[in-house]
C-alpha positions as CSV (number, residue, x, y, z in Angstrom):
1,M,203.2,-6.1,-25.2
2,L,202.7,-2.2,-25.4
3,H,203.1,0.6,-22.6
4,I,199.5,1.9,-22.2
5,A,199.3,5.6,-20.3
6,F,196.2,6.6,-18.7
7,A,195.5,10.1,-17.1
8,S,194.2,9.5,-13.7
9,T,193.8,11.1,-10.5
10,D,192.3,7.9,-8.7
11,L,194.0,5.1,-11.0
12,E,191.0,3.7,-11.6
13,H,189.2,6.0,-13.7
14,V,190.6,8.1,-17.0
15,N,189.6,11.6,-15.9
16,T,192.0,14.6,-16.6
17,H,193.4,16.7,-19.2
18,F,196.8,15.5,-20.4
19,G,198.3,19.2,-19.8
20,A,196.7,19.6,-16.4
21,A,197.5,15.9,-15.0
22,E,198.7,15.6,-11.9
23,R,199.3,11.7,-12.5
24,F,200.0,9.3,-15.1
25,V,199.6,5.5,-14.4
26,I,201.0,3.3,-17.5
27,Y,200.4,-0.3,-17.6
28,D,202.5,-3.3,-19.6
29,V,199.5,-4.9,-21.4
30,S,200.0,-8.1,-23.2
31,P,196.9,-10.7,-24.3
32,G,195.2,-11.4,-21.1
33,H,197.2,-9.9,-19.1
34,A,198.0,-6.4,-17.8
35,E,200.5,-5.2,-15.0
36,L,200.5,-1.3,-13.3
37,V,204.6,-1.0,-13.6
38,K,204.9,3.2,-12.8
39,V,202.7,6.1,-11.3
40,G,204.2,9.2,-12.1
41,E,203.1,12.6,-10.2
42,F,203.4,16.0,-12.0
43,Q,203.0,19.5,-10.6
44,A,199.6,20.8,-10.6
45,A,199.3,23.1,-14.0
46,I,196.7,25.8,-14.3
47,M,194.2,25.8,-17.4
48,K,193.7,28.4,-19.0
49,G,192.3,27.3,-22.8
50,E,189.0,26.2,-23.9
51,Y,189.3,22.8,-21.8
52,R,189.7,24.2,-18.7
53,D,186.8,22.5,-17.3
54,R,187.5,19.0,-18.2
55,K,188.5,17.8,-15.3
56,L,186.3,19.6,-13.0
57,P,183.3,17.5,-12.0
58,P,180.3,17.8,-14.4
59,G,178.6,20.8,-14.1
60,T,181.0,22.7,-12.5
61,I,182.2,25.7,-14.1
62,L,185.7,27.6,-13.6
63,T,185.5,31.3,-13.2
64,P,188.5,32.9,-14.2
65,G,190.1,34.8,-11.1
66,P,193.3,37.1,-10.2
67,E,195.3,33.6,-10.3
68,M,195.1,33.3,-14.1
69,A,196.4,36.8,-14.5
70,A,199.5,37.1,-15.6
71,K,202.1,37.8,-12.8
72,P,205.0,40.6,-13.1
73,G,207.4,39.6,-16.0
74,E,205.8,36.1,-16.3
75,L,205.5,37.8,-20.0
76,D,208.7,38.8,-20.4
77,K,210.0,35.2,-20.9
78,P,207.9,32.2,-22.5
79,P,205.8,30.2,-19.8
80,E,207.5,27.0,-18.7
81,D,206.7,24.0,-20.6
82,K,204.2,21.2,-18.6
83,V,204.2,18.9,-21.5
84,V,208.5,18.3,-21.5
85,A,208.3,16.0,-18.4
86,K,205.0,14.6,-19.7
87,L,206.6,13.4,-22.5
88,E,209.8,12.0,-20.8
89,F,208.0,10.6,-18.4
90,L,205.7,8.6,-21.4
91,Q,208.9,7.5,-23.6
92,G,208.5,4.0,-24.5
93,C,204.5,3.9,-24.3
94,A,202.3,3.0,-27.1
95,A,199.4,5.4,-26.4
96,I,197.9,7.7,-23.3
97,Y,194.5,8.5,-22.8
98,A,192.9,11.1,-21.5
99,A,189.6,12.9,-20.9
100,S,191.2,15.6,-23.5
101,I,193.9,16.7,-25.2
102,G,194.8,20.0,-26.9
103,A,195.8,20.4,-30.4
104,S,199.7,20.9,-29.8
105,S,199.9,18.1,-27.0
106,I,198.3,15.4,-29.4
107,K,201.0,17.0,-32.4
108,R,203.7,16.6,-30.0
109,L,202.8,12.8,-28.5
110,M,202.4,11.7,-32.4
111,S,205.8,13.3,-33.0
112,V,207.2,10.5,-30.8
113,G,205.2,7.7,-32.0
114,I,202.8,8.3,-28.7
115,Q,199.1,7.5,-30.0
116,P,196.8,10.1,-27.9
117,I,193.3,9.2,-27.3
118,I,190.7,11.2,-26.0
119,C,188.2,9.0,-23.9
120,D,185.0,10.1,-22.2
121,N,185.8,11.8,-18.5
122,G,185.3,9.2,-15.5
123,Q,186.1,6.2,-18.4
124,I,187.0,2.9,-16.5
125,I,190.8,2.1,-17.2
126,R,189.8,-1.9,-16.6
127,D,187.7,-1.6,-19.4
128,L,190.0,0.0,-21.6
129,L,192.7,-2.3,-20.6
130,D,190.5,-4.9,-21.6
131,E,189.9,-3.3,-25.3
132,V,193.7,-3.1,-25.9
133,S,194.0,-7.1,-24.5
134,L,191.2,-8.3,-26.7
135,A,192.7,-5.9,-30.2
136,L,196.2,-7.8,-29.4
137,S,194.6,-10.5,-29.8
138,C,191.8,-10.3,-32.4
139,G,192.9,-7.0,-33.6
140,G,190.1,-4.4,-34.4
141,L,192.1,-1.3,-33.1
142,A,194.1,0.6,-35.6
143,W,196.8,2.1,-33.5
144,V,197.0,-1.3,-31.4
145,D,197.7,-2.9,-35.1
146,R,200.4,-0.4,-35.8
147,A,201.6,-0.7,-32.4
148,R,202.5,-4.0,-32.7
149,D,204.2,-3.5,-36.0
150,R,206.5,-1.6,-34.9
151,L,207.3,-3.8,-31.6
152,Q,208.0,-6.7,-34.1
153,E,209.9,-4.3,-36.6
154,K,212.8,-4.0,-33.7
155,S,215.5,-6.1,-34.1
156,P,215.9,-9.0,-31.0
157,E,220.0,-7.4,-31.0
158,R,218.8,-3.9,-30.2
159,F,219.7,-4.8,-26.3
160,A,223.2,-5.7,-27.3
161,E,223.4,-3.2,-29.8
162,M,222.9,-0.4,-27.4
163,E,225.2,-1.6,-24.6
164,Q,228.1,-1.5,-27.2
165,E,226.9,1.7,-27.5
166,G,227.6,2.7,-23.8
167,W,223.7,2.5,-22.6
168,Q,223.9,2.2,-18.8
169,G,220.1,1.6,-18.4
170,G,217.9,2.7,-15.3
171,A,218.9,6.5,-15.4
172,E,217.4,8.5,-12.7
173,T,214.0,10.1,-13.3
174,P,212.6,13.5,-12.3
175,V,209.4,12.4,-11.8
176,P,208.4,11.1,-8.5
177,I,207.3,7.3,-9.0
178,T,204.5,6.2,-6.9
179,P,204.4,2.7,-5.2
180,V,202.1,0.7,-6.7
181,A,200.0,-1.5,-4.1
182,P,201.1,-5.6,-5.0
183,E,197.0,-6.5,-5.6
184,R,196.6,-3.6,-8.4
185,A,199.7,-4.5,-9.8
186,R,198.5,-7.8,-11.8
187,L,195.4,-7.7,-13.9
188,R,194.0,-10.9,-15.7
189,L,192.3,-9.2,-18.7
190,I,189.8,-11.0,-21.6
191,T,191.1,-11.7,-25.1
192,S,188.0,-12.8,-26.8
193,I,184.9,-12.3,-26.7
194,E,183.5,-15.4,-24.9
195,D,186.0,-14.3,-21.7
């Protein structure tokens, strides 16, 4: 089973930039099934880079205004890192799909073993889940094959070892988790081209 995350405002489409995402949706995906397990909410971030318009409706152009200017004293200390909370929330995920991802975030995601995937703005999450399910069954996506291989390499005794080291599990996360409606929680996915 792989944990896959999506940057989405509506829980149905990948439609935001990774850094600006106010919501991530995480599914557990196995061949033929996906279960929505977690939705994380994040504080809105003002985007200032070249991809700042990616989360806006097509054709909309963002014209920088006074909100983009540095506030008094803002440049005296490093800016708050909006990616840290997102990386913590995504721990254990094999991949994150987003409408765009900046180069520095790509490096950070890959350094913690999360595959960043940029897809079309508005891509349907269900279609992407079907693609991952098919790849888990038949192969075809290199990142899915690598993630599956990493899971198989883990020792089945790892939970007993973690418990002996004092791991308690269930640690509280500062990211607010949105409850998931039961009808959205479990999906049947394709496992072959005939499906």
